N, C-alpha and C positions, 0 to 999 in steps of 0.2 A: 843914341848909342851907336858907336862905330863898330862895324863888323870886320873881323880880321879874316884874311885869306885862309883857306883850309889848312895849310901847312905853316902858318906864321909862327914865329917863336912865342908870341904872346899866347896864342891858342894852345900850343903844345904845353907850355908851362902851366897854363890854367887847367888843362886836362889832367896833367900829372898832379897838381895841387888838389884838385877835386877828388881824384882817385885815392890819394894819400889820406885825405880827410874821411872818405867813405870807409877805408880800412880801419879808421880809428887810431891812426898813428899820429904822434906829434912829430915835430921836426927832428928831434934827437933820435927818436925811434927809427924814423925813415933813414936818417943819415947812417945809422949803424947797420940796418937791414940791407940798404943799397950799397954800403961801403963807399959812401960819398962824404966829402968835406961838409961840415955843418953850415959853412957860409954858402956853399953851392945850394944846399937844400933851402936855406933861408931865402936866397934869391929866387928860386923856383916858386916857393910858397908865397912870398910877399911882393916881389918886384915883377917877375915874369916878363920883363921886357928885353932880356938879353938872349941872344941866340945860344942855344945849348949845344955843347960839343956832342959828337956822335957817341963817344964813350959814356958821357953822362946820360944821354937818352937810353942807351943800351942798359946801363946799370939800373935806371929807373924801371924800365920794362921788365927786366929780370926780377927785380924785387917785387913788382906788382903781379908777376906771373903772366905777362902778356908778351906776344911777339912784338918786336920793334915796329914792324910794318903796320900792325894794327894800331899801335899807340899813335903813330903818325897819321894814319888815314881814317880810322873809324871815329864816328861821333862819340862824344863822351857818354851819351845815353846807352849806346851799345856796350861800351866798355864797363859802365856801371852794372848793366845787366849781367855781364860775364862775371864780374866780381861777386855779385849776389847769387850766382848760380842759376839765373833765369835763362830760358831759351825761347827763341821765337817759335820754334816748331813744337813745343810741348814741354812737359816737365815730368816725364816718367822716372821711376826710381833708379833704374840701371844707368841711364844717362846722367842723372843727377849725382849718383855715387861716383861714377867715373870722373866727372868734372870736378867734384869736390876734392878727390884724392890725387888728381893729376897735378904734378908740380913742375914738370918740364914744359917750357914754353912750346916746344915743337908738338908735344902730345896735346896740349890745350888747343893749339891751332888746328891740329888734325880733327879733334872732336868737333870744333866749331864748323869745319868744312864738311864733315861726314857724320852728321847727327843721326841719320837713318842707320848707317852701318854701326855706329856706336850703340844705338838702342838694341841691336841684335846680339850684342855680347852678353854672355851669361856671367853671373857673379864670379865663377871660377876663371873665365877668360879675362875678366876685368882685373882680378888679382894677378894673373899671369902677366898682363900688360903693365900693371903698376910696378911690379918687381923690377922690370927692365929699365925704368927711368932713373934719373939721378946723374949727378956729375960723373962722367967717366963710365957710366953704365952702358950696356949694349945698345940702347936706343940712341944714345948720343952719336955713335959711329954709323949706325945703319938706318936710323929714322923710324918714326912711328908707323908709316905706311907699310914698310916691309914686315914688321912684326904683326901688324893687324892682318895682313894678307896670309901670313903663316898660320895664325890662329883660325882664320876662316877656312883655309885649306884643311886643317886638322878636323874642323867641325864637319865639313863635307865628307871627308874620308870616314869618320866615325858613323855618319848617317848611312853611307854606302855599305859599310861593314855590317851594320845592324840589319839592313835590308837583305843582304846576302845570307846572313846568319839565320834568317827566318825562312830559308828555302832548303831544298834538298842538296844544295851546294855547301852546306855547313861543314861537312867533312873535308872538302877540298880547301875551304877557307881556313879551317883549323890547321891543316898541314902546312899551308902557305905561310900563315902567321907564325907557326912554330919554327919553320925554317928561317924566316927573316929575323925572328927574335933571337935565335941561336947565333946568327951572324953579328948581331950588335952587342952581344955579351962579351965582357972582357974574358981573356983566356982563363983566368983563375976561377971564374964562375961557371964555366962549362962543365957538364957532367961527362 
């Protein structure tokens, strides 16, 4: 059996074909989902000996919910584990939920790189993050990392407010929060 170089057209096409089969899609399904010509998908699935254009690889990656770089560079076993929602570092519920509901490739890549941080997200924080994804959504322009950092900052701030609220400084905190809250209210809502 001949082994192909890691980034050979044959290996890339066979990886894509295996991932398509794992999803349970036939050629026609994948052509529609990836917005590719049926002949192109046929070539990927059956011939696999032609160098794929960057636009084709990008469309395949997008349809499979994977970053292009990962599709090129990761072994098919790791990609299959991703598609099946398995993680090398564990399989707890919050991380699983986030991974299952994430559709934006950048968010999926962030989860893969930052599994420990992703595990610390609460269900409410996960919902907040998932709302930001989608074509043209805020995450597209600013990136997953920025929004996760904002969520983490809010979490730390709430923890600090709780700690201060449990002390004799609760009245000072109350006045400070009331003043700041008044500043962010639209003029029509002020008393």
